[in-house]
C-alpha positions as CSV (number, residue, x, y, z in Angstrom):
1,N,-150.7,51.7,45.5
2,D,-147.8,51.5,47.7
3,E,-147.6,50.2,51.4
4,G,-148.2,53.9,53.0
5,D,-151.6,54.0,51.0
6,A,-152.6,51.0,52.4
7,N,-151.9,51.8,55.9
8,E,-153.8,55.1,55.5
9,S,-156.5,55.0,58.2
10,S,-158.8,58.2,57.2
11,W,-159.9,60.2,54.1
12,G,-159.9,63.8,54.4
13,Y,-160.8,67.0,52.8
14,Q,-159.6,70.5,52.6
15,G,-160.6,73.6,51.1
16,A,-157.1,75.0,50.2
17,K,-155.0,73.9,47.3
18,T,-152.4,72.1,49.2
19,A,-152.4,69.7,52.3
20,E,-150.0,67.4,54.0
21,R,-151.4,63.8,54.4
22,L,-150.5,61.8,57.3
23,P,-151.9,58.5,58.7
24,G,-155.0,59.0,60.3
25,K,-155.9,62.5,59.5
26,V,-155.4,65.4,57.1
27,L,-153.2,68.5,58.2
28,L,-154.2,71.9,56.7
29,P,-151.8,74.9,56.2
30,S,-154.6,77.2,57.9
31,K,-156.5,77.1,60.9
32,K,-159.1,79.7,59.7
33,S,-160.8,78.2,56.7
34,H,-160.7,74.5,57.0
35,V,-162.9,71.7,57.2
36,I,-161.6,68.4,58.4
37,V,-163.9,65.4,57.8
38,S,-162.3,61.8,58.5
39,L,-163.9,58.6,58.3
40,Q,-162.2,55.9,60.1
41,E,-161.7,52.6,58.4
42,E,-162.7,50.5,60.9
43,H,-166.2,52.1,61.5
44,T,-166.9,52.8,57.9
45,V,-169.3,50.4,55.9
46,H,-166.3,48.3,54.6
47,S,-162.9,48.6,55.8
48,K,-160.2,49.5,53.3
49,H,-158.5,46.1,54.1
50,D,-161.0,44.4,52.3
51,M,-159.9,46.7,49.2
52,D,-158.1,45.2,46.3
53,P,-155.4,47.4,44.8
54,A,-157.6,47.3,41.6
55,D,-160.8,48.8,44.0
56,R,-158.8,51.9,44.7
57,H,-158.6,52.9,41.1
58,S,-162.1,51.8,40.3
59,M,-164.6,54.3,39.0
60,W,-167.1,53.3,41.7
61,S,-164.7,53.7,44.5
62,F,-166.4,57.5,45.4
63,V,-169.0,55.3,47.3
64,E,-166.5,54.9,50.3
65,T,-165.3,58.8,50.2
66,W,-166.3,61.1,53.1
67,W,-168.4,63.4,50.6
68,F,-170.3,60.5,49.5
69,H,-171.2,59.5,52.9
70,L,-171.9,63.3,53.8
71,V,-174.4,63.3,50.9
72,A,-176.1,60.2,52.0
73,A,-176.5,61.3,55.5
74,A,-178.1,64.6,54.3
75,V,-180.4,62.4,52.5
76,I,-181.4,60.2,55.0
77,I,-182.0,63.1,57.5
78,G,-184.2,64.7,54.8
79,N,-186.1,61.5,54.4
80,T,-186.5,61.4,58.1
81,V,-187.9,64.8,58.4
82,S,-190.3,64.4,55.2
83,I,-191.7,61.4,57.2
84,V,-192.3,63.2,60.2
85,L,-193.9,66.2,58.3
86,S,-196.1,63.9,56.3
87,A,-197.3,62.2,59.6
88,E,-197.9,65.5,61.4
89,H,-199.3,67.4,58.6
90,P,-201.2,64.9,56.2
91,D,-202.2,67.7,53.8
92,L,-198.4,67.9,53.0
93,K,-198.2,64.4,51.4
94,D,-199.1,65.5,47.8
95,A,-196.2,68.3,48.2
96,M,-193.7,65.6,49.5
97,F,-194.6,63.2,46.7
98,I,-191.8,64.7,44.3
99,L,-189.2,64.8,47.2
100,D,-190.0,61.1,48.0
101,Q,-189.6,60.1,44.6
102,C,-186.2,61.9,44.5
103,I,-185.0,60.3,47.7
104,M,-186.0,56.9,46.1
105,V,-183.9,57.6,43.0
106,F,-180.8,58.5,45.2
107,Y,-181.3,55.3,47.4
108,V,-181.8,53.2,44.0
109,W,-178.5,54.9,42.6
110,E,-176.6,54.6,46.0
111,L,-177.3,50.7,46.3
112,F,-176.4,50.1,42.3
113,C,-173.0,51.9,42.8
114,R,-172.3,50.2,46.0
115,C,-173.1,46.8,44.4
116,C,-171.0,47.7,41.4
117,F,-168.1,48.4,43.7
118,W,-168.1,45.7,46.4
119,K,-169.8,43.0,43.9
120,C,-170.3,39.8,45.9
121,R,-168.4,41.1,48.8
122,M,-171.6,43.3,49.7
123,F,-173.0,40.4,51.6
124,Y,-170.3,38.6,53.4
125,G,-168.2,39.9,56.2
126,S,-168.9,41.1,59.7
127,P,-172.5,40.7,60.9
128,Q,-173.1,44.5,61.7
129,V,-172.0,45.3,57.7
130,V,-174.0,42.4,56.4
131,A,-177.0,43.7,58.4
132,W,-176.7,47.4,57.2
133,N,-176.6,46.2,53.7
134,L,-179.3,43.8,53.9
135,L,-181.6,46.4,55.5
136,D,-180.6,48.9,52.9
137,A,-181.4,46.4,50.0
138,V,-184.9,45.4,51.6
139,V,-185.8,49.0,52.2
140,V,-184.9,49.9,48.5
141,G,-186.4,46.9,47.2
142,T,-189.9,47.2,48.8
143,G,-189.7,51.0,48.0
144,V,-189.4,50.3,44.3
145,T,-192.1,47.8,44.4
146,D,-194.5,49.9,46.2
147,Q,-193.9,53.3,44.7
148,W,-192.9,52.4,41.1
149,I,-193.8,48.7,40.2
150,C,-197.3,48.5,41.7
151,K,-198.3,52.0,40.8
152,S,-196.9,51.6,37.1
153,M,-199.0,48.4,36.8
154,K,-201.8,49.8,38.7
155,V,-202.1,46.7,40.9
156,K,-203.3,47.0,44.4
157,P,-201.7,44.6,46.6
158,P,-203.7,42.9,49.4
159,T,-204.1,44.6,52.7
160,T,-201.5,42.5,54.5
161,V,-198.9,43.3,51.8
162,Q,-199.6,46.9,52.1
163,N,-199.1,46.8,55.9
164,A,-195.9,44.8,55.3
165,F,-194.8,47.5,52.9
166,R,-195.5,50.2,55.3
167,V,-193.5,48.6,57.9
168,I,-190.6,47.8,55.8
169,R,-190.8,51.6,54.5
170,F,-190.7,52.7,58.3
171,L,-187.5,50.9,58.6
172,R,-185.8,54.0,56.8
173,V,-186.0,55.5,60.0
174,F,-183.2,53.4,61.7
175,R,-180.7,54.6,59.0
176,V,-180.4,57.7,61.1
177,L,-178.6,55.7,63.6
178,K,-176.1,54.9,60.8
179,V,-175.6,58.9,60.3
180,I,-175.2,59.3,64.2
181,H,-172.6,56.4,63.9
182,F,-170.9,58.1,61.0
183,M,-170.9,61.5,62.7
184,L,-169.4,60.4,65.9
185,E,-166.7,58.7,64.1
186,W,-165.9,61.8,61.9
187,D,-163.1,64.4,63.0
188,L,-165.4,67.3,64.3
189,S,-162.6,69.3,65.6
190,W,-163.6,72.3,63.4
191,T,-166.9,72.7,65.4
192,E,-164.4,74.3,68.2
193,Q,-163.4,77.1,66.2
194,P,-165.0,80.4,67.0
195,T,-166.5,80.5,63.4
196,F,-168.9,77.6,64.3
197,Q,-169.5,79.2,67.7
198,S,-170.6,82.5,65.9
199,F,-172.8,80.4,63.5
200,I,-174.8,78.6,66.5
201,G,-175.0,82.1,68.1
202,G,-176.7,83.5,64.7
203,V,-179.0,80.5,64.6
204,I,-180.1,81.2,68.1
205,A,-180.8,84.8,67.3
206,F,-182.8,83.8,64.0
207,N,-184.8,81.3,66.0
208,A,-185.7,84.0,68.4
209,L,-186.9,86.0,65.8
210,L,-188.6,83.0,64.2
211,M,-190.6,82.3,67.3
212,G,-192.1,85.6,67.2
213,M,-193.0,85.5,63.6
214,E,-194.4,82.0,64.1
215,T,-196.6,83.3,67.1
216,D,-198.4,86.1,64.9
217,I,-198.0,84.8,61.5
218,D,-199.8,81.3,60.2
219,W,-197.8,79.8,57.5
220,K,-197.2,76.0,56.9
221,G,-193.5,76.5,56.4
222,W,-192.6,77.4,59.9
223,N,-192.6,73.5,60.6
224,V,-189.9,72.8,57.6
225,I,-187.6,75.7,59.0
226,E,-188.2,74.5,62.8
227,N,-186.9,71.0,62.0
228,V,-184.2,72.6,60.2
229,L,-183.2,74.5,63.2
230,L,-183.7,71.5,65.3
231,C,-181.3,69.4,63.3
232,I,-178.8,71.9,63.9
233,Y,-179.5,72.0,67.8
234,V,-179.2,68.2,67.7
235,F,-175.9,68.2,65.8
236,E,-174.3,70.8,68.2
237,L,-175.6,68.8,71.3
238,L,-174.0,65.5,69.8
239,V,-170.9,67.2,69.1
240,R,-170.5,68.7,72.7
241,L,-171.5,65.4,74.0
242,K,-168.7,63.4,71.8
243,R,-166.2,66.3,72.9
244,L,-167.0,66.5,76.8
245,G,-168.1,62.8,77.3
246,L,-169.5,62.2,80.8
247,S,-168.0,65.8,82.1
248,F,-171.1,67.0,80.2
249,F,-173.2,65.9,83.2
250,S,-170.4,66.7,85.9
251,V,-171.3,68.8,88.8
252,E,-167.9,70.2,89.0
253,S,-168.3,71.8,85.5
254,P,-168.9,75.5,85.6
255,D,-171.4,75.0,82.7
256,I,-173.4,72.2,84.3
257,V,-176.7,74.5,84.3
258,W,-176.1,75.5,80.9
259,N,-175.5,71.9,79.7
260,L,-178.7,70.5,81.5
261,L,-180.7,73.4,80.0
262,D,-179.6,72.9,76.5
263,L,-180.1,69.0,76.9
264,V,-183.7,69.7,78.1
265,I,-184.6,72.3,75.5
266,V,-183.2,70.0,72.7
267,V,-184.6,66.6,73.9
268,S,-188.1,68.2,74.7
269,S,-188.1,69.8,71.2
270,A,-187.1,66.4,69.4
271,G,-189.9,64.8,71.4
272,D,-192.6,67.0,70.3
273,A,-191.3,67.5,66.9
274,W,-190.0,64.0,65.9
275,L,-190.7,61.3,68.6
276,L,-194.7,61.8,68.5
277,P,-195.1,61.8,64.8
278,L,-192.7,58.9,64.3
279,M,-194.8,57.0,67.1
280,N,-197.9,57.5,65.1
281,V,-196.2,56.3,61.9
282,A,-194.8,53.4,63.7
283,R,-198.4,52.6,65.2
284,T,-200.0,53.0,62.0
285,S,-197.5,50.8,60.1
286,L,-197.6,48.1,62.5
287,M,-201.4,48.4,63.4
288,G,-202.9,49.5,60.3
289,S,-204.9,53.0,60.4
290,S,-208.3,51.4,61.3
291,S,-207.0,49.1,63.9
292,A,-204.8,51.8,65.3
293,A,-207.9,54.3,65.6
294,G,-210.0,51.5,67.1
295,S,-207.3,50.2,69.6
296,A,-207.5,53.3,71.5
297,S,-211.0,52.5,72.6
298,D,-213.1,49.5,73.3
299,A,-216.5,48.6,72.0
300,S,-218.0,50.7,74.6
301,G,-216.3,54.0,73.5
302,K,-214.4,53.8,76.6
303,P,-210.4,54.5,76.5
304,K,-208.7,51.1,76.5
305,G,-205.3,50.8,78.1
306,I,-202.9,53.9,77.9
307,N,-203.2,56.5,75.0
308,V,-200.4,57.7,73.2
309,S,-201.7,61.0,72.7
310,Q,-202.4,61.3,76.4
311,L,-198.9,60.2,77.5
312,M,-197.3,62.7,74.9
313,M,-199.5,65.7,76.2
314,L,-196.6,66.6,78.4
315,M,-194.4,66.8,75.3
316,R,-197.0,69.2,73.7
317,L,-196.5,71.3,76.8
318,L,-192.7,71.1,76.7
319,R,-193.1,72.8,73.3
320,L,-193.2,76.2,75.1
321,L,-189.8,75.3,76.6
322,R,-188.4,76.7,73.0
323,I,-188.7,80.1,74.8
324,L,-185.7,79.1,76.7
325,R,-183.6,79.0,73.6
326,L,-183.5,83.0,74.5
327,A,-181.2,82.0,77.4
328,K,-178.7,80.5,74.9
329,L,-178.6,83.9,73.3
330,V,-178.0,85.7,76.4
331,K,-175.0,83.3,77.0
332,S,-173.8,83.9,73.4
333,V,-173.7,87.5,74.0
334,R,-171.0,88.5,76.3
335,P,-172.5,91.8,77.5
336,L,-175.8,90.4,78.2
337,Y,-174.2,87.4,80.2
338,I,-172.5,89.7,82.5
339,L,-176.0,91.8,83.1
340,V,-177.6,88.4,83.8
341,A,-175.0,87.1,86.0
342,S,-175.2,90.5,87.9
343,V,-179.0,90.5,88.3
344,T,-178.8,86.8,89.6
345,A,-176.2,88.0,92.3
346,A,-178.4,90.9,93.2
347,V,-181.3,88.5,93.8
348,Q,-179.3,86.6,96.4
349,G,-178.4,89.7,98.3
350,V,-181.8,90.9,98.2
351,F,-183.1,87.9,100.1
352,W,-182.8,89.4,103.5
353,V,-184.4,92.6,102.5
354,L,-187.6,90.9,101.5
355,I,-187.5,88.8,104.7
356,L,-187.6,92.2,106.6
357,T,-190.3,93.5,104.2
358,L,-192.4,90.5,104.9
359,V,-191.8,90.9,108.6
360,T,-193.0,94.5,108.5
361,L,-195.9,93.8,106.3
362,Y,-196.8,90.9,108.7
363,A,-196.8,93.0,111.7
364,V,-198.6,95.8,110.3
365,G,-201.1,93.4,108.8
366,I,-202.0,92.0,112.2
367,L,-202.7,95.6,113.6
368,A,-204.5,96.4,110.5
369,T,-206.8,93.2,110.8
370,R,-207.5,93.8,114.6
371,L,-208.0,97.5,114.5
372,I,-209.8,97.9,111.1
373,G,-211.2,94.3,110.1
374,H,-212.2,93.6,113.6
375,K,-213.7,97.1,114.1
376,M,-211.8,97.7,117.2
377,L,-210.7,101.2,115.6
378,F,-214.4,102.4,115.3
379,A,-216.7,103.6,118.1
380,H,-219.7,102.9,116.6
381,R,-219.0,99.2,115.1
382,D,-222.5,98.8,113.7
383,V,-222.6,101.6,111.1
384,V,-219.4,100.9,109.4
385,D,-219.5,100.6,105.9
386,P,-218.6,96.8,105.1
387,D,-216.6,98.0,101.8
388,I,-214.2,99.6,104.4
389,L,-213.7,96.5,106.1
390,R,-213.5,94.1,103.1
391,P,-209.5,94.8,102.1
392,F,-208.8,93.9,105.9
393,Q,-210.7,91.0,106.7
394,T,-207.7,88.5,107.3
395,V,-204.0,88.8,107.8
396,G,-203.5,87.7,104.4
397,D,-205.8,90.2,102.9
398,S,-204.3,93.0,105.1
399,M,-200.9,92.2,104.1
400,F,-201.8,92.1,100.3
401,T,-203.5,95.4,100.6
402,L,-200.5,96.8,102.3
403,F,-198.3,95.8,99.8
404,R,-200.3,97.3,96.9
405,I,-200.3,100.4,98.9
406,M,-196.6,100.4,99.6
407,S,-195.9,99.7,95.6
408,G,-198.5,102.3,94.5
409,A,-200.7,99.8,92.7
410,Q,-203.8,100.0,95.0
411,S,-207.3,99.1,93.2
412,D,-210.1,101.7,93.4
413,L,-211.9,99.5,96.1
414,E,-208.8,99.8,98.3
415,S,-208.4,103.5,97.6
416,K,-211.9,103.9,98.6
417,A,-211.9,101.7,101.7
418,I,-208.6,104.0,102.8
419,D,-210.3,107.4,102.2
420,G,-213.2,106.1,104.1
421,I,-211.1,105.0,107.2
422,M,-209.4,108.3,107.1
423,D,-212.8,110.4,107.0
424,T,-214.0,108.0,109.9
425,V,-211.1,108.1,112.1
426,P,-208.9,111.2,111.2
427,T,-206.0,110.3,113.6
428,I,-205.3,107.1,111.5
429,K,-203.5,109.5,109.1
430,F,-200.5,109.6,111.2
431,A,-200.1,105.9,111.2
432,F,-200.7,105.7,107.3
433,V,-197.7,108.5,107.1
434,F,-195.4,106.2,109.3
435,F,-196.4,103.2,107.4
436,M,-195.6,105.0,104.0
437,V,-192.4,106.3,105.2
438,T,-191.3,102.9,106.6
439,S,-192.1,100.9,103.8
440,S,-192.0,103.0,100.3
441,W,-189.2,105.1,101.4
442,T,-186.8,103.1,103.7
443,L,-187.5,99.5,102.8
444,L,-187.8,100.3,99.0
445,S,-184.3,102.5,99.3
446,I,-182.7,99.9,101.0
447,L,-183.8,97.2,98.4
448,T,-182.5,99.9,95.6
449,A,-179.1,100.3,97.5
450,V,-178.4,96.4,97.9
451,V,-179.5,95.6,94.3
452,S,-177.3,98.6,93.0
453,E,-174.3,97.4,95.0
454,N,-174.4,93.7,94.3
455,M,-174.8,94.6,90.5
456,I,-171.7,96.9,90.7
457,S,-169.5,94.4,92.6
458,T,-170.7,91.5,90.5
459,T,-170.0,93.5,87.1
460,G,-166.6,94.5,88.5
461,A,-165.9,91.1,89.3
462,Q,-166.9,90.1,85.8
463,E,-165.0,92.6,84.2
464,Q,-161.8,91.9,86.2
465,E,-162.1,88.1,85.2
466,I,-162.4,89.1,81.6
467,L,-159.2,91.4,82.1
468,L,-157.4,88.8,83.8
469,T,-158.0,86.3,80.9
470,T,-157.1,88.7,78.3
471,A,-154.1,90.5,80.0
472,E,-151.5,88.3,78.3
473,E,-153.0,89.0,74.8
474,D,-153.4,92.8,75.7
475,R,-149.5,93.1,76.8
476,K,-148.5,91.4,73.5
477,K,-150.7,93.7,71.4
478,H,-149.3,96.7,73.4
479,V,-145.7,95.5,73.0
480,E,-146.4,95.2,69.2
481,E,-147.8,98.8,68.9
482,L,-144.8,100.2,70.9
483,Q,-142.3,98.2,68.8
484,E,-143.9,99.4,65.6
485,L,-144.0,103.0,66.9
486,F,-140.4,103.1,67.7
487,S,-139.1,100.9,64.9
488,N,-139.8,103.9,62.6
489,I,-137.2,105.8,64.5
490,N,-134.8,103.0,64.1
491,K,-135.5,102.4,60.3
492,T,-134.6,106.2,59.8
493,T,-131.2,105.9,61.4
494,T,-129.2,102.9,62.2
495,G,-131.6,100.2,61.8
496,D,-129.6,98.0,64.2
497,G,-132.5,97.4,66.8
498,T,-131.3,100.0,69.3
499,I,-132.5,103.6,69.9
500,R,-130.5,106.9,71.2
501,E,-131.7,109.9,73.3
502,D,-131.1,112.2,70.2
503,E,-133.1,110.2,68.0
504,L,-135.9,110.0,70.4
505,M,-136.0,113.7,71.2
506,E,-136.0,114.5,67.3
507,F,-139.0,112.0,66.7
508,L,-140.9,113.7,69.6
509,K,-140.7,117.1,68.1
510,D,-143.3,116.5,65.9
511,K,-146.7,117.1,67.7
512,K,-148.4,114.4,65.8
513,N,-145.6,111.8,66.8
514,S,-145.7,113.4,70.3
515,N,-149.5,112.6,70.8
516,L,-149.2,109.3,69.4
517,T,-146.4,108.3,71.6
518,A,-148.3,109.4,74.7
519,K,-151.5,107.6,73.3
520,L,-149.9,104.3,72.9
521,T,-147.4,104.2,76.1
522,R,-150.2,105.7,78.3
523,V,-148.0,108.2,79.9
524,P,-146.9,111.7,79.2
525,T,-143.9,112.1,76.7
526,R,-141.8,113.6,79.6
527,D,-142.2,110.2,81.3
528,V,-140.9,108.5,78.0
529,V,-137.9,111.0,77.7
530,E,-137.3,110.2,81.6
531,V,-137.1,106.5,81.1
532,M,-134.6,106.9,78.0
533,R,-132.5,109.1,80.3
534,T,-132.5,106.8,83.1
535,L,-131.6,103.7,80.9
536,G,-128.9,105.8,79.0
537,K,-126.6,106.9,82.0
538,H,-124.0,104.6,81.4
539,T,-124.4,103.9,77.7
540,D,-125.5,105.8,74.6
541,E,-127.6,103.2,72.6
542,I,-130.6,101.2,74.3
543,R,-132.0,98.1,72.8
544,M,-135.3,98.4,71.6
545,D,-136.9,95.5,73.6
546,R,-135.6,96.7,76.8
547,F,-136.9,100.2,76.2
548,V,-140.4,99.0,75.3
549,E,-140.4,96.8,78.2
550,C,-139.7,99.4,80.6
551,L,-142.5,101.5,79.0
552,L,-145.0,99.0,79.4
553,D,-144.8,99.4,83.5
554,V,-143.9,103.0,84.0
555,G,-147.5,104.3,84.1
556,N,-148.7,101.7,86.6
557,P,-148.7,102.9,90.1
558,V,-146.3,101.4,92.7
559,T,-147.4,98.5,94.2
560,E,-145.9,95.5,96.5
561,K,-145.4,93.8,93.1
562,S,-143.3,96.6,91.9
563,I,-141.4,96.6,95.3
564,M,-140.9,92.8,95.1
565,K,-139.8,93.3,91.3
566,M,-136.9,95.8,92.4
567,E,-136.0,93.8,95.2
568,A,-135.6,90.9,92.8
569,F,-133.3,93.1,90.6
570,F,-131.5,94.2,93.5
571,L,-130.9,90.6,94.5
572,E,-130.0,89.6,91.0
573,A,-127.5,92.4,90.6
574,Q,-126.0,91.5,93.9
575,A,-125.6,87.6,93.1
576,H,-124.3,88.8,89.5
577,G,-121.7,91.1,91.5
578,D,-120.7,88.3,93.7
579,K,-120.4,85.8,90.9
580,L,-118.1,88.5,89.1
581,R,-116.1,88.8,92.6
582,H,-115.9,85.0,92.9
583,E,-114.7,84.9,89.1
584,M,-112.0,87.7,89.5
585,Q,-110.5,85.9,92.4
586,D,-110.4,82.7,90.7
587,S,-108.8,84.5,87.9
588,L,-106.4,86.0,90.2
589,R,-105.5,82.8,91.8
590,R,-104.9,81.2,88.4
591,V,-102.7,84.0,87.5
592,C,-100.7,83.9,90.8
593,G,-100.3,80.0,90.2
594,S,-99.2,80.7,86.6
595,V,-96.4,83.3,87.9
596,S,-95.2,80.6,90.3
597,S,-95.0,77.9,87.8
598,V,-93.1,80.2,85.7
599,E,-90.5,80.9,88.2
600,D,-90.1,77.3,88.8
601,R,-89.9,76.4,85.5
602,G,-87.2,79.4,85.2
603,K,-85.2,78.0,88.2
604,Q,-85.4,74.4,86.6
605,N,-84.2,75.9,83.1
606,S,-81.1,77.6,85.0
607,D,-80.1,74.4,86.4
608,K,-80.7,72.6,83.1
609,I,-78.5,75.6,81.5
610,E,-75.8,75.3,84.0
611,S,-75.8,71.3,83.5
612,L,-75.3,71.9,79.9
613,I,-72.5,74.3,80.4
614,R,-70.8,71.8,82.6
615,T,-71.4,69.0,80.1
616,S,-70.3,71.2,77.2
617,A,-67.0,71.9,78.9
618,A,-66.6,68.1,79.5
619,H,-67.4,67.6,75.9
620,G,-64.7,70.3,75.1
621,Q,-62.0,68.6,77.2
622,A,-62.7,65.3,75.7
623,I,-62.7,66.9,72.0
624,A,-59.4,68.4,72.8
625,G,-57.9,64.9,74.2
626,L,-59.4,63.3,71.2
627,Q,-57.8,65.9,68.7
628,A,-54.3,65.5,70.5
629,S,-54.8,61.7,70.0
630,V,-55.6,62.1,66.4
631,Q,-52.5,64.4,66.0
632,E,-50.4,61.7,67.7
633,L,-51.9,59.0,65.4
634,H,-50.9,61.2,62.6
635,T,-47.5,61.2,63.6
636,K,-47.2,57.8,64.2
637,F,-48.7,57.0,60.6
638,D,-46.0,59.4,59.2
639,V,-43.3,57.5,60.9
640,L,-44.7,54.1,60.0
641,T,-44.8,55.5,56.3
642,D,-41.2,56.5,56.3
643,L,-40.2,53.3,58.0
644,L,-41.9,51.4,55.1
645,T,-40.4,53.7,52.6
646,S,-36.8,53.2,53.9
647,D,-37.2,49.4,53.9
648,A,-38.4,49.2,50.4
649,K,-35.4,51.0,49.1
650,A,-33.0,48.8,51.2
651,R,-34.5,45.9,49.5
652,R,-34.2,47.3,46.0
653,I,-30.5,47.8,46.6
654,N,-30.1,44.2,48.0
655,E,-32.2,42.7,44.9
656,P,-31.0,44.4,41.9
657,G,-33.0,41.8,39.5
658,I,-36.3,42.9,40.5
659,S,-37.8,45.1,38.0
660,V,-39.1,48.5,38.6
661,E,-42.5,47.4,37.5
662,R,-42.3,44.3,39.7
663,S,-41.2,46.6,42.3
């Protein structure tokens, strides 16, 4: 009920036990097993800002949670598929009766729960919200009246009312737009994970098997499975359109061909499986079954206007494009994709070989037509068997016959004609041998060589591209393997992250450890020891990370990159030495300055000491004079005391009446 809850902008879900909730999304502790589904407030049926604090704790508040919207979306899609199947296969209406009743029960329950939650606020607010709510209420009310009330009362409404009911029931299809609207606002980042891509690859493989079984086995359930798979394909296409945006159709995108192929496959399949049946349902609902049947033709029985079935005949033919889904299977399997790319590149290289073959066949075809077809080769032209001349009547026939001879696929008539020519004109055998050597041996050998070379080069380029994209991951994995291998040495000894030569030699004494080291380092064990001795010339201990880093490249051949790396190390060492030299010079200058300052301070201190000595001497003389003055003052005080004493005695003598006490 605090302000933070009021400011939350999404509701999320996660399969783990704990999650951290932040405004706008839910953060999950794991990326491997998480599902994030968030509904943005401004695009839900009602904004959370319209909620009172009491609404958040209402027992009906689940109608605005993500899972309820997900269930409602699944029911709407199921209802649309059932409408399509019922329209395309009228014999399935009885089987769909229970499903239609269950869907109607869910619609009624959904509308009741939403009314209990929103109450009178159900039908006021933004026009978009009110329109959706009114549509839901009308569809549900009409369905209840048509499917339950009228049938329970055994009342047959008038034809006009029945048509109106059909029209309103058809409006259920437009709830699919609501599902698409919700889906585009949900957080579908989990579809970018490898798990979802693997799932789509499995669906494509299953669909490939399904097409073969559907071709040979007649079963009514194929349509249901096909619609489910089509829903998955449509969802995957919408997700990609949402993620890529206009870049989905960008010619600069490397996947533009695959994107357009997926779009054509999904749109054609949806048009055949959904659009045509829905158009039939709409025509029946709007025009009635009898009028719809009669509107296609006039009173004379001739077609009137444009027939929808004729317009959609192309969509029926596009049903064969489902076979192209196998191309998506090729794309999802990396080895097959590399092979197909190699074949495509090889075909581009074969073009000029085909041109050479065509020129050769054209030249020989002209000779064969003039010599054999026009009877110039025969001495007695009137007695030539027409069957001998038939394969060489025109240049085109001669080229096709020679091509079949070159490929070894000639017919019985052509073989008989060639044998007849050789029997009639034996010298033609030399020309035939020359043609076979030139065409079957030379041209086909060149064709095979070009195809093989292009496939090898393209496959090598694809593999090199894969190695480049995975080089960093492979290097990290190699480092982890080496660190795990040599960490066993460090654990049994010091455990301080260093390695010593004696420890390595002791470890390599075991044959199993030696073989494992050679396998993981991809070099002989003597090279590993040599690396250790090279690094340990000036120290006994080597850091584990430095040792592993050197082992990663020790097995690679010397290249320009290696020389550049050595030059970089040399320049770095030189720069480091220059830096140390400058630092030492600066330190020396500071020391010399300190010594000079100390000497200056010593001189200053000597002068101060001398002045202090002189001051002390002056102070001593002053003290001596003061002592003499004090001594002289004491002497004067003694004289004064004696004078006063003698004066007092003289007064007592002269005045005898003064008492001693007074005195």
